[in-house]
N, C-alpha and C positions, 0 to 999 in steps of 0.2 A: 690794637686789640682784634682779634678774630671775631666774627659774627657770632660764633658760640659764647665767646665770652662776655658779648654784650646783651646778650637775651635778656638779662635782669633789668639793664638799663633802658631797653628798646620797650619792654613792656610798661616802662613809667613814662614814656615821649608823650602818650596822649593825655595823661593827667597833668604833666608838665607844662604844655602848651595851654591847656584850658584852666590854669592857676589853681587844682586841687590838690596838690602836696604839700605836707607839712612843712615849716621852714627848712629844718634840718634836711628832710628828702628833696626838697627844691636847691639847696645848696650843693649838695652831693651830687645831682643829678647836673646842676651847671657846669661843676667842675668837669664831670665825666664829659661832657658835650664840649668842652672848652679843648679836652685833649684828644678825642675822638672825631675824625673827621665822617665816618658813616653815620654817626648816631646825630651828628649837627645838621647833617644833609636830611636826614629824615625829619628831624624837629624842623626845619626850615619848610620842610614840604607839608608839613602838619599845621604850622602856624597860622597860613591864611584860611584854612578850613575853620578853624577856633574862633577867628575873628568873626567869620561868618555866620556862625552859630547862634549870637543873640538877634541876629536880625530876622531870624525864621519865626513866622507867626504860625502858631499850632493850628489856628482857626482854618489857615488856608492851606493845611496840608490834608490831602484826601485820603481818606482811609482806603486800606490795600481792598481791591475789589473781591466779594466773594466767589467762589468757584460756581459753575452752572448747577443748578439742582439735579442735574443728570448725569453729572461727570461720574460718580462712582459707578453708575449702572453702565456708561458707556464703556468705563476701564474693564469691568467684568465681562461684557460681552466680547470687547477686543481680546481678553484672555482667553476666553473660552474659543473663539474662532482659532486663534493661532493654535490652541491646543488640538481643534479639529483638523486644521491643516496638517499638523505634526501626524496626527493619525492615520490621516487620508494619505500622506507620504507612505508611511509605512506597510499600510494595507495594499499601495500600487506595488512596492518594492517585494512584499510577501506574495502579492498576486502574480507578479512577473515571475518569482522564483519558481512558485508552484505551477504556473503555465510553462516556464521553459522545462520543469520536471516531467509534466504530464507530456508535452512534445516529445521529449527523450525517450520517455516511456511507450509513448504510442509509435515511435520509429522502432526502438526496440522490439515490439509487439509483431511490428509488419515483418521486420528482419526475421523474427522466430517464425511467423506465420510462413513466409517465403521458403525458410529452410525445412520447418518441422510440417507443414502443410503441402511441400512438394512443389512448390513454385507452379509454372506452367508446361513442364515437361509431360509427355503423355507416357501411359504404360508400354506403348510399341514404339519400336526404332529399329534399325538396323543391328541385328545380332543380338536383340533383346532378350531375355529369359525371364520367364515367371514360375517362381520356385511356390507351391502351397505345401505349409507343414501339417502332416497328417497324425493321426493317433494323438490327437491333443486331449488333455484334461477337457471334461465337461463344460461348455461355456467359453472356452478359449479357442481363439484362433490367431494363426500368425501365417503372415504371406509376404512373399518379398517378390520384387521387380529388379532385374540386375540389367544393366546397359553398360556395353564398352564404352569408355571415354579416351581421349588422348592421354590424360593423366593416370588411367587404371580403370576402375570400376565405379560406377555409379549405383547406389543401393537404394532402393525405395521400400522401406518397411511398414508394413500394416499389421498393428496388433489391437486385439480386442479382447476384453473380458478377464484381464489379470488384474490384481490389487491396484488400486489408484495409488502412485507413489512410487511404484517399483521400479527399480533402475534397469534397464534394458541394454545389455552390452553386444554388439554384433561383431563377429569374425568371419573372414573367409578362409576356407581350410584349403592349401595347397595340394596336390598330388604327392602323397608321401607322409601325409598328415601333419606338417608345421601349419600354424595359423598366423593370419595376419589381421590384426583390428582393425574396425572399419569406423569405429565410432561408438556414442552410447547416448541415449535418450531416456526420459523418465514418462512413465505412462501415468497420464492423469486423468481422473475424474471418473472413471469407468466406463468412458465410452470408447469409442473407435478412436485410435491415434495412429497417425501417419508420420513418419520420420524418413528424412532425407538424408544419406551420409555417403562418403566416398572412400575408396581404398586405393592404394597405390599398386596392388596386384590387378595383374591385367585378368579380365574374365576368364581368358582361355586356360589360365593357370589355374583355376580353381575348380575344385570338385565337389564342394559341399558349401553350405553356410549354415553359421552357428549362431545361435541367440542365447544369451546367458540372462534370463529373467528372476531376478530375485535369486535365490538358491536352487533353481531348477535350468537345466541346461537342455535346448532342443535344437536338432541337427538335421537337415533336410538335404540330401544329397541332389548336386547339379548334374546336368548332362551338358558335354561339350559339344560346341558346333552346331548348337539348336538356331532356327530362324526367327527372324523378329516376331512372328504371330505366334510361335509355337509354345504349349504348356508344358511343363515339366511336373509331374506330382510323384513324390516317392515317399514310401513310408518314413515316417519319423522315428527317431530314436529318443527317447527321453531318461536321463539319470538324475536320480537326486544326488545333490552334494550335501556333505555334512557341514 
């Protein structure tokens, strides 16, 4: 018989060896044990324990020790400490994430300053040309310094007085009227704003610089063959765009 089939008989084995079964139950259990080696072996293991139980003196059995009075408090403190450790680990992970984000943001700001703030290059250099936009609206000023580079032309723009957040797009005009984009930047916070950008157009091939600030376009003519320290000021034209 399987163990599952002997479950009911196994539940009776303790009472059987203690002699606590009725006559009919004892006879049935004994008949089962005779034919079931597993139940017989278990009954034989239980029998010595049953014989020893009458020898036990209740007066010599020690009562279970009581738990320390502060056990509950110690358990509560331990649970609180574990929760505190979990919170601290979460804060450390969050702090690392925020710190990493702040470091990344600082690096991005540094790059932006290097690009928008103009880096360390000076306003003068071999073949550099400074162009001042004239006839501007009241309170608005735009100027540019252009330098020849191996890759084309470096353009340092200086804008002041336009509405904060205005998108400014810069172009170089070729001889003949075609334009080459040089980049864009957004004027911020109502203060002076510098931006450094580049164009693949050679400086010697450009005859004007165009700045589109919002819905306004400003154009300043350039002069070819200007020296490093020369400044070229031409009357600026403005046209309103629909």
